[in-house]
N, C-alpha and C positions, 0 to 999 in steps of 0.2 A: 507595541505590545510585543511580547515574545511568548513564543508557542513551541511546545513540544508535541509534535505530529508523527503518528505512526499510522501506516496503512499496509495492508497486506495484499499479496499478488492473488490473483484469481485462485479460489480454492486452498489458499495457503493457510486459512484459519478459519474453521467452520465452527458455528455457534454450537454450544455443547461439548466442545472440546475439553479435556482434561486440564489444559493449560489456562482455561477461562477465557471469557469473552463477555461482551455487551451486545446488545441488541437495541432496537429502537426504544422499547419499554424500559430498558435497563442501562440507559446513558446519561448518568448524573455524575459530575465530579464527585469523587469520593464514595461513590455509590457501589454496591455489592456486584461481583462478577456472577454470571450464571452459573448454576451447579453444572457439573458434568452430566452429560445427558446422552448416551451413545445411540439411542433411538433417533435423536434429533440430529446428530452427526451422520447417521446413515442416511437419512431423508434428505438431508442437504447434500450428500454426496451423490445420491441417486438423481438429484434435480439438477446436477450441473451438466451443461451441454459440450464440456470439453475436460480433459484431464487438469489437474491443477497446474498452474503456471509456475515454472522454477527458473530463477535467473542464474545463467552461467557467468564467468568472468567477464565476458565480452558484454553481455547484456547489462551485468551490474555497473560497469562504466559507462554505458549509454544512458542509464537511468541517473546516475551521478551528474552526467554532463547535462542532462535535461533539467534536473534540479538548479543547477548552476546558472543555465539558460533563462530559466522562468524568472529567477530572482533578479537577474541583471536586467530582463525587459520590464519587470514590475516595480523595480526600485526597491526590492526586499533584501533584507541582510540576511544571507545565509550564514549561520553561526556553525552549525555542525550538521554532518549528514552521515548516515551509515546505511549503506544499501546491502541488504542480506540476500540470501537466496531465495527466500519466500515473503520478505517483507522489508519496510523501509522506515528508518527513524530520521527525523528532522528537526533541527531546533532553528527557528527562523523568527526574524523581527520584521513585523510589517503592521501597518495601521487598517487592516482589513479584518473581516471576520475568518476564523480558521477553516471554515468550511470552503471559502473562496480558495483559500490557500491550497487546501487539500485536492479540491478539484483541478486547480491549475496544474499542480505537481503531477496528478495522474494523467492528466490529458497531454502535457508535454513528454512525459515518460512513455506513454502509450504510443504517440507518434514517432518518438525515436527508435522505439522497439520495433515497430511497423517497418521503418526505414531499414532496420538491421535485417528484416526479412527471416526471422526465426519464429518458431512456434515455441510453446512453453517447454518443450522437451530439449530445446536448443538445436533441434534440426532445421536445415533451410526449409522454407516454404517452396 
């Protein structure tokens, strides 16, 4: 199976944002996005325990390397990847559920970023 997977960095895309989002109750292929809701965005922002995580140039390179590493390790085909400042797009070929793929991508990326020793602002910890 081929999957197009997108995931956001911590705080990079909050439910109710004007750009649209889905939540657990609105997550069906072809389903409607949530309506813009500034109160929900504000509530989610207030519940965050740190600032939104943003990827600088070095961090984006680490995330891309992590995506390549997990695909090599799992035997998945990485067809395309685009690592942005606050989210990641990946096209991957694998015979597992997309939830497993996304979980592994996020785990490997987090480990790589932790080794880099930066917080979400790009500063050394």
